[in-house]
C-alpha positions, 0 to 999 in steps of 0.5 A, a space after each residue: 251075663 256072668 262072662 269072664 274075659 281073659 287071655 286065650 291060648 288060641 292055638 291050644 283051644 282052636 277047636 273050641 273057638 271054631 265050634 263057637 264060630 261055626 255056631 255063630 256063622 253056620 260053618 260046616 266041617 269042611 269050612 272049619 277045617 280050612 279055618 283051623 289052618 288059617 287060625 293056627 297060621 295067624 297065631 304065629 304072626 308077631 303081635 297076634 293076641 287072643 281073648 276068650 269069653 267064658 261062662 263057668 269055664 266054657 268058651 262062649 266067645 273069642 276075639 283075635 287080632 294082630 298089628 296089620 301088615 300090608 303083606 298079609 292076604 287080607 290086606 292085599 284083598 282089601 287094599 284096592 277097595 280102600 285105595 279107591 276110597 282114599 282110605 288105604 292109609 288105614 292099613 298102616 299103624 292099625 290093629 286088625 280084628 281078625 275074628 270076633 265071634 260069640 255063640 248065638 246063645 250068648 249074643 246081645 249080652 255084652 261079651 262081644 263088646 267086652 272082647 273087642 274093647 279089651 283087646 284093642 285097649 291093649 293095642 299100641 297102634 292108634 287105630 283098629 280095622 276089621 271087616 264084617 259082612 256088608 249088611 245091617 246086622 247086630 255086629 255092624 251095629 256094635 262096631 258103629 257104636 264103638 266108633 267104627 266107620 265104613 272105609 269101603 263097602 262091597 268088598 269081595 273076598 275070594 270064596 266068600 258068598 257075600 260082600 264085606 265092609 271094611 271098617 275103621 276106628 281110632 283107639 281107644 274105642 268109644 264108650 258112652 259116658 256113665 250115667 
């Protein structure tokens, strides 16, 4: 695919990004409206960064994240699950991938891999954490191929219909040898 990965002013392009997320995740207008406020709030956090994948100038995927902070809502939800597994130290010195979405028409063409490796390559933290729906999926397969491992499973977020897995990887992310 001829996607181009580059910096994304997510606050200015939040509606385009959420249209991608809505298509990828099957979100309705009410969910998009809630997520819009969350994204705009997240982008005010110190160190928050976003990248976009574009094809002929059209946003087809995006990723954003930030240095993790135990005071953030996500960390407060996942911390007891991680502590029960003895992995809550992953909440420190980690770059959290907050969202990574690629429009269904452009999935399985390398955009997601390029987005997550590019954003984590610029991280100063020694590792990365994220959460993904706790089911075997192309997304979880991608994360495992990059070196992410399960830190906790069956993590329940308030209002989320399905449980999540929290995954972590040391940085830089794994890349298979060329050839």
